[in-house]
C-alpha positions as CSV (number, residue, x, y, z in Angstrom):
1,M,107.5,-36.9,38.2
2,N,109.9,-39.8,37.3
3,R,111.3,-37.8,34.4
4,Q,111.9,-34.8,36.7
5,L,113.8,-37.0,39.2
6,I,116.0,-38.5,36.5
7,A,116.6,-35.1,34.9
8,S,117.7,-33.6,38.2
9,A,119.9,-36.5,39.0
10,L,121.6,-36.1,35.6
11,I,122.1,-32.4,36.1
12,A,123.6,-33.0,39.6
13,A,125.9,-35.8,38.2
14,S,127.1,-33.6,35.4
15,A,127.7,-30.7,37.8
16,F,129.8,-33.0,40.0
17,V,131.8,-34.3,37.1
18,A,132.5,-30.8,35.9
19,A,133.6,-29.7,39.4
20,V,136.0,-32.7,40.1
21,P,139.0,-31.2,38.2
22,S,138.8,-28.0,40.2
23,F,138.8,-30.0,43.5
24,A,141.8,-32.0,42.4
25,E,143.6,-28.8,41.4
26,G,143.0,-27.3,44.8
27,L,144.3,-30.4,46.5
28,A,147.4,-30.3,44.4
29,E,148.3,-26.8,45.7
30,Y,148.4,-28.1,49.3
31,N,150.4,-31.2,48.6
32,Q,153.3,-29.4,47.1
33,R,156.5,-29.3,49.2
34,A,160.1,-28.3,48.6
35,D,162.7,-30.9,48.2
36,V,164.6,-31.4,51.5
37,V,168.4,-31.5,51.2
38,S,170.1,-33.0,54.3
39,Q,173.3,-31.6,55.6
40,Y,174.4,-35.0,57.0
41,S,175.3,-38.2,55.2
42,R,173.5,-41.5,55.8
43,A,176.4,-42.7,58.0
44,E,176.3,-39.6,60.2
45,V,172.5,-39.9,60.6
46,K,172.8,-43.6,61.5
47,T,175.5,-42.9,64.1
48,Q,173.4,-40.2,65.6
49,A,170.4,-42.5,65.7
50,V,172.4,-45.2,67.4
51,A,173.7,-42.7,70.0
52,A,170.2,-41.4,70.7
53,A,168.9,-45.0,71.2
54,R,171.7,-45.7,73.7
55,H,170.9,-42.6,75.7
56,A,167.1,-43.0,75.5
57,A,167.0,-44.5,78.9
58,D,168.9,-41.6,80.4
59,V,166.6,-39.1,82.2
60,D,167.0,-35.5,81.5
61,T,167.2,-33.3,84.6
62,N,164.9,-30.8,83.1
63,S,162.4,-33.4,82.1
64,Q,159.0,-33.8,83.8
65,V,159.1,-37.6,83.1
66,L,159.9,-39.9,86.0
67,P,162.6,-42.5,85.6
68,A,161.7,-46.1,85.4
69,V,161.6,-47.8,88.8
70,K,162.7,-51.4,89.4
71,S,160.0,-53.4,91.2
72,A,160.9,-55.2,94.5
73,I,158.4,-58.0,93.8
74,T,158.2,-60.5,90.9
75,R,155.4,-60.9,88.4
76,Q,154.4,-64.2,90.0
77,E,154.0,-62.4,93.4
78,V,151.8,-59.8,91.8
79,R,149.6,-62.4,90.2
80,Q,149.2,-64.3,93.5
81,A,148.3,-61.1,95.3
82,A,145.8,-60.2,92.6
83,A,144.2,-63.7,92.7
84,A,144.0,-63.5,96.5
85,A,142.3,-60.0,96.3
86,N,139.9,-61.3,93.7
87,R,138.9,-64.3,95.9
88,A,138.4,-62.0,98.9
89,G,136.2,-59.7,96.8
90,L,138.4,-56.7,97.1
91,L,138.6,-56.0,93.4
92,P,135.7,-53.8,92.0
93,H,133.9,-55.1,88.9
94,G,130.9,-54.1,86.9
95,E,129.4,-50.6,86.9
96,L,129.6,-48.4,90.0
């Protein structure tokens, strides 16, 4: 029985080694892509990126995203309120 196990393992290993090149060839087909030629120079792309970064904070009127809202309270006030709520037992914890 031990010889049969070794023989079947050798056959499986040789079949795998024989199949590896065909797998690699199949992967090579999917990884091919055409060279991309840009219509813009590096300087033009850089100026467009800088302009986009400047206007990133602007909210588009057609956008569903809400604009950033400035808070009326400071971080310290939020921390104090959270600590007071924790001491009063108002913050849930653990499993429901």
